[in-house]
C-alpha positions as CSV (number, residue, x, y, z in Angstrom):
1,M,-19.8,-0.2,-2.0
2,N,-16.2,0.8,-1.5
3,P,-14.8,-0.8,1.7
4,N,-12.3,2.0,2.1
5,K,-15.2,4.6,2.1
6,R,-16.9,2.5,4.8
7,I,-13.9,2.8,7.1
8,I,-13.5,6.5,6.4
9,D,-17.2,7.0,7.1
10,H,-16.9,5.1,10.3
11,I,-14.0,7.2,11.4
12,R,-16.0,10.4,10.6
13,L,-19.0,9.0,12.6
14,T,-16.9,8.2,15.6
15,A,-15.4,11.7,15.6
16,P,-17.7,14.0,13.6
17,R,-16.5,17.3,15.2
18,D,-12.8,16.5,15.3
19,R,-11.2,16.9,11.9
20,S,-7.8,16.1,13.3
21,A,-9.0,12.8,14.6
22,D,-10.6,12.1,11.2
23,F,-7.2,12.8,9.5
24,L,-5.3,10.8,12.1
25,G,-7.6,7.8,11.7
26,Y,-7.2,8.1,7.9
27,Q,-3.4,8.2,8.2
28,V,-3.5,5.1,10.5
29,F,-5.7,3.3,7.9
30,V,-3.5,4.2,5.0
31,T,-0.4,3.1,7.0
32,S,-1.8,-0.2,8.0
33,F,-3.2,-0.8,4.5
34,S,0.2,-0.2,2.9
35,L,1.8,-2.7,5.2
């Protein structure tokens, strides 16, 4: 199972109705991953 997908799924589960929060969480993940 892709660990990246797990994190994205977790973000979606914590804010299923807020797409902006989903996107924000994804941006934070990508930023921290690139560091």
